[in-house]
C-alpha positions as CSV (number, residue, x, y, z in Angstrom):
1,X,-20.1,-36.9,-48.4
2,X,-21.9,-35.3,-45.5
3,X,-24.1,-38.5,-45.0
4,X,-20.9,-40.6,-45.1
5,X,-19.3,-38.5,-42.4
6,X,-22.4,-38.7,-40.2
7,X,-22.5,-42.5,-40.7
8,X,-18.9,-42.9,-39.8
9,X,-19.2,-40.7,-36.7
10,X,-22.3,-42.6,-35.6
11,X,-20.5,-45.9,-36.1
12,X,-17.5,-44.8,-34.0
13,X,-19.7,-43.6,-31.2
14,X,-21.6,-46.9,-31.2
15,X,-18.4,-48.9,-31.1
16,X,-17.0,-46.8,-28.3
17,X,-20.2,-47.2,-26.2
18,X,-20.3,-50.9,-26.9
19,X,-16.7,-51.3,-25.8
20,X,-17.5,-49.6,-22.5
21,X,-20.4,-51.9,-21.7
22,X,-19.8,-55.0,-19.7
23,X,-21.8,-58.2,-19.9
24,X,-22.9,-61.2,-17.9
25,X,-22.0,-64.7,-18.9
26,X,-24.3,-67.4,-17.4
27,X,-22.7,-70.7,-16.7
28,X,-24.7,-73.8,-15.6
29,X,-23.4,-75.2,-12.3
30,X,-24.9,-78.6,-13.1
31,X,-26.7,-80.5,-15.8
32,X,-30.2,-80.2,-14.2
33,X,-33.1,-79.4,-16.6
34,X,-34.1,-76.6,-14.3
35,X,-30.6,-75.1,-14.5
36,X,-30.9,-75.1,-18.3
37,X,-34.2,-73.2,-18.0
38,X,-32.5,-70.6,-15.8
39,X,-29.6,-70.1,-18.2
40,X,-31.9,-69.7,-21.2
41,X,-34.1,-67.3,-19.3
42,X,-31.2,-65.2,-18.0
43,X,-29.7,-65.0,-21.5
44,X,-33.1,-63.6,-22.7
45,X,-33.2,-66.3,-25.3
46,X,-36.9,-67.0,-25.6
47,X,-36.5,-69.5,-28.4
48,X,-34.0,-71.6,-26.4
49,X,-36.1,-71.3,-23.3
50,X,-39.2,-72.5,-25.1
51,X,-37.2,-75.4,-26.7
52,X,-36.0,-76.4,-23.2
53,X,-39.5,-76.4,-21.8
54,X,-40.9,-78.4,-24.8
55,X,-38.1,-81.0,-24.6
56,X,-38.5,-81.4,-20.9
57,X,-42.2,-82.5,-21.2
58,X,-43.1,-80.2,-18.4
59,X,-45.8,-77.5,-18.7
60,X,-45.0,-73.8,-18.9
61,X,-47.0,-73.2,-15.8
62,X,-45.0,-75.9,-13.8
63,X,-41.7,-74.4,-14.9
64,X,-42.8,-70.9,-14.1
65,X,-44.1,-71.9,-10.6
66,X,-41.4,-74.5,-9.6
67,X,-38.1,-73.3,-11.0
68,X,-35.7,-71.6,-8.7
69,X,-32.5,-70.0,-10.0
70,X,-29.9,-69.4,-7.3
71,X,-32.8,-69.3,-4.8
72,X,-35.0,-66.9,-6.8
73,X,-38.1,-67.5,-8.9
74,X,-37.1,-67.9,-12.5
75,X,-39.0,-64.8,-13.7
76,X,-37.5,-62.6,-11.0
77,X,-34.0,-64.0,-11.8
78,X,-34.4,-63.2,-15.5
79,X,-35.7,-59.7,-14.7
80,X,-32.8,-59.1,-12.3
81,X,-30.4,-59.5,-15.2
82,X,-32.4,-57.4,-17.6
83,X,-33.8,-60.4,-19.5
84,X,-37.2,-58.7,-19.8
85,X,-38.4,-60.7,-22.8
86,X,-38.2,-64.0,-21.1
87,X,-39.3,-62.6,-17.7
88,X,-42.5,-61.2,-19.3
89,X,-43.1,-64.6,-21.0
90,X,-42.6,-66.6,-17.9
91,X,-44.8,-64.3,-15.8
92,X,-47.7,-65.1,-18.0
93,X,-47.7,-68.6,-16.5
94,X,-47.3,-67.7,-12.9
95,X,-50.4,-68.0,-10.7
96,X,-51.2,-65.2,-8.3
97,X,-47.8,-63.7,-8.3
98,X,-46.8,-60.2,-9.1
99,X,-43.3,-59.4,-10.0
100,X,-42.0,-56.0,-9.1
101,X,-38.5,-55.2,-10.4
102,X,-36.6,-52.5,-8.6
103,X,-34.6,-51.1,-11.4
104,X,-32.2,-49.3,-9.0
105,X,-31.4,-52.8,-7.6
106,X,-31.0,-54.5,-11.0
107,X,-27.5,-55.8,-11.5
108,X,-25.4,-54.0,-14.1
109,X,-22.2,-55.5,-15.5
110,X,-18.9,-53.8,-14.8
111,X,-17.7,-51.7,-17.7
112,X,-15.2,-53.5,-20.0
113,X,-15.6,-56.7,-18.0
114,X,-17.5,-59.9,-18.3
115,X,-19.2,-61.0,-15.1
116,X,-19.7,-64.8,-14.8
117,X,-22.8,-65.9,-13.0
118,X,-22.9,-69.6,-12.1
119,X,-26.4,-70.9,-11.9
120,X,-27.4,-73.9,-9.7
């Protein structure tokens, strides 16, 4: 009975904190292959990102070096929206670049709201 009570309380706390958190929704502003890379990277969806790169016929290095998302390098853009998994993967293919993420400047969604980010 005690374990059930603890489980229920934990679930309620988790749901309450989830309801308070906002989120980002990334929308492609065009049908460009590079925009699709940006959307997958910002969503932290490494599988989708890798599929996009494979389907494009471009190399990982080219995509990491040449892709700009709203004027920012794709790895920096992903890190800016806390997509650390894809940012780390992309940074492996960047030549001579160091990415420093200022976590105080990282964008955070507004509580209880979905922020739409259009990517071009």
